[in-house]
N, C-alpha and C positions, 0 to 999 in steps of 0.2 A: 430745337429742330429734330425731326425724325432721324434716327440713326439706323444703320443696318448691321446685323451680326455678320461675321465672315461667311456663315452658311447662306444667309439670305443674299448677300452680294454675289456669291458664286452661283447660286441657283438662277438669279436674275440675269447675270451675264450669260449663262448658258442658254437660257430661253431667248434673250434678245439677240444672241449671236447666230441664231439659225440663219442659214443661207437664203431661205425663202422670205425673210423679212427685210424691209428696206433699212439702209443705214440710218441710224438715229432713232430707231424704234425704242420705246421705253414702256415701262409698266406704269399705267395711270391709276391712281387711287383717288376716288371721288366719294364724297358723302352722299348717301341716298336718303330718300324721303322717310324711311323707317328708322333713321338714326344710326344706321350701320354704314359700312364702307363697301364699295365695289372696286374690284381690281380687274383691269383689262390691258391687253397690249395695244398700244397706239403708235402710229408712225411718227407722231410729233406731239408736243404739248399743245393744249388749248390756250387761248388768250387768258391771261391771269393765273395760269398754273405756276406753282413754285417748282423749280427744277432741282433735283438732287442727283448728283453724279458721284458715286462712290467707287472709284477705281474701275470705271467703265460700266457699272450697274446704274442705269438711268431710271429715275422715278419722276413722274409728273404728279404733283399733288394739287388738287383743286383747293381753293381758298378755305373752304370749310374743313376739308380733310387735313390741311396743314395745321389748322388750329387744334383739331381733335388729337393730332399725332405729335404735337410740338415736343412733349417730354417722353415720347415713346420710342421703342426699338422694334424693328421688324425682323423676325426670325423666320427661317424656313427649314423644312426637313423633307426628305424624299424617302418614301417607303420602298421595300424591295420590288414592288410592282411598278415603280416609277411615278407613283402619284405624289404630287407636291402639295404640302400643307404649309400655309403661311400663318404666323401667329404674331399678334401685337402684344408687347409686354412693356412694363416700366423699364427705362433704360438701365437702372441699377440691377433689376432682376435678371436682365439679359446679360449681365456681366459687362455692361458698357461702362460702368464707373463714371457716369456723367461725362464721357468723352475723354477721360484721363486713363492712361494705361495703369494697371495695377489696382484699380478699384477707386473708391470714394476718396477725394482729397481730404487731407487732415486739416487742422486749423491753420496751417501755414500755406495751404493750397497745394501741397505736395501729394503725389499718389500714395494711397494707403496700403 
């Protein structure tokens, strides 16, 4: 399942928390016809979307995007001008450690 870095979760919560957006708004990621991904704010998930809620950061993933991003991490950065850049990386490259704190699990399943 797609994971979020702390930066991505904070950026998404900040965007979704704007007062001009309805409660329940989330970022929707959908596969496009060129083999890429589209990201947009949506007031609610579409039928069949996988819903990911990471401490209030809501993502709606269409079925194809959920498959494409199954072992990935979403990261985000904000430049000094306020522009947001999202990046998709491998979960281990993003420091996600396969969902385990401290890195990759060792042969006993303990954090490395």
